[in-house]
C-alpha positions in Angstrom: -29.5 82.7 -7.9 -32.5 80.8 -7.2 -33.3 79.7 -3.6 -36.0 77.3 -2.7 -38.3 78.1 0.2 -36.3 75.8 2.6 -33.2 77.8 1.9 -31.2 75.0 0.2 -29.7 75.6 -3.1 -31.0 73.2 -5.8 -27.5 72.6 -7.3 -26.2 71.2 -4.0 -28.9 68.6 -3.8 -27.9 67.3 -7.2 -24.2 67.0 -6.4 -24.7 64.5 -3.5 -26.5 61.8 -5.5 -24.1 62.1 -8.4 -21.1 62.0 -6.1 -22.4 58.8 -4.4 -23.2 57.2 -7.7 -19.6 58.0 -9.0 -18.2 56.7 -5.8 -20.2 53.4 -6.1 -19.0 53.0 -9.7 -15.4 53.6 -8.7 -15.7 51.0 -5.9 -17.3 48.5 -8.4 -14.6 49.1 -11.0 -11.8 48.8 -8.3 -13.3 45.4 -7.2 -13.4 44.3 -10.9 -9.8 45.2 -11.4 -8.8 43.4 -8.3 -10.7 40.3 -9.4 -9.1 40.4 -12.8 -5.6 40.6 -11.2 -6.4 37.6 -8.9 -7.7 35.7 -11.9 -4.5 36.5 -13.8 -2.3 35.2 -10.9 -4.4 32.0 -10.7 -4.1 31.4 -14.4 -0.3 31.9 -14.3 -0.1 29.5 -11.4 -2.2 27.0 -13.3 0.0 27.3 -16.4 3.2 26.7 -14.3 1.6 23.6 -12.8 0.5 22.4 -16.3 4.1 22.8 -17.6 5.4 20.9 -14.5 2.9 18.1 -15.0 3.7 17.8 -18.7 7.3 17.4 -17.8 6.5 14.8 -15.2 4.4 12.9 -17.8 7.3 12.9 -20.3 9.7 11.6 -17.6 7.2 8.9 -16.7 6.8 7.9 -20.3 10.6 7.6 -20.7 10.8 5.5 -17.5 8.0 3.3 -18.8 9.7 2.7 -22.1 13.0 1.8 -20.4 11.1 -0.6 -18.0 9.4 -2.3 -21.0 12.8 -2.7 -22.7 14.2 -4.3 -19.5 11.3 -6.6 -19.2 11.5 -7.8 -22.8 14.6 -9.8 -22.0 12.8 -11.5 -19.2 9.8 -12.3 -21.4 12.2 -13.8 -24.0 13.9 -15.9 -21.4 10.6 -17.2 -20.0 9.4 -18.1 -23.6 12.6 -20.1 -24.1 12.2 -21.9 -20.8 8.6 -22.7 -21.7 9.7 -24.1 -25.0 12.3 -26.3 -23.3 9.8 -27.6 -20.8 7.3 -28.3 -23.6 10.0 -30.3 -25.5 10.9 -32.2 -22.3 7.3 -33.1 -21.6 6.8 -34.2 -25.2 9.9 -36.4 -25.0 8.6 -37.9 -21.7 5.2 -38.6 -23.4 7.0 -40.3 -26.3 9.1 -42.4 -23.9 6.0 -43.4 -22.0 4.8 -45.4 -24.9 7.6 -47.9 -24.5 9.2 -47.2 -21.1 7.5 -48.2 -17.8 9.4 -45.6 -15.7 8.4 -42.8 -18.1 4.8 -44.1 -18.0 4.9 -43.9 -14.2 6.1 -40.3 -14.3 3.4 -39.3 -16.7 0.7 -40.9 -14.5 2.1 -39.5 -11.3 2.4 -35.9 -12.6 -0.6 -36.0 -14.9 1.4 -35.0 -17.9 -0.7 -34.9 -21.1 -0.8 -33.2 -24.4 -2.9 -30.1 -24.4 -5.8 -29.9 -26.8 -5.6 -26.7 -28.9 -8.0 -24.0 -27.9 -10.5 -22.9 -30.5 -9.0 -20.0 -32.5 -5.6 -20.5 -30.9 -2.4 -20.6 -32.8 -0.8 -23.2 -30.5 0.2 -26.4 -32.2 -1.5 -29.6 -30.9 1.9 -31.2 -30.0 2.6 -28.9 -27.0 2.4 -30.7 -23.7 0.8 -29.5 -20.5 1.2 -30.5 -16.9 -1.9 -30.6 -14.7 -1.2 -31.0 -11.0 
């Protein structure tokens, strides 16, 4: 065996740096594995939340569709009431030509026929009240 003048064997001086290097690599790899495990847990949590949110959105869409269906009846009723009022106002305007009482009502409430808006599909015969 070869000994150096200081009395330390050359092979023992090489083992320490390699041991420290191997230990550092092991710690680094352990940290990487831990990081990957945490990332996996986070991704699984995000996927679970995504599934829950997708289910919530589907339920909300169903509720929205049912609310729209419920409101359609109200919209139809309001359109019918509007048509009835329009017909009533048109009758009052026609009566105002000959009847003084109808003329007084038309003047008091400012009932007049609405001019059609440009590009509108409303007929010119619809009446409008202006307070």
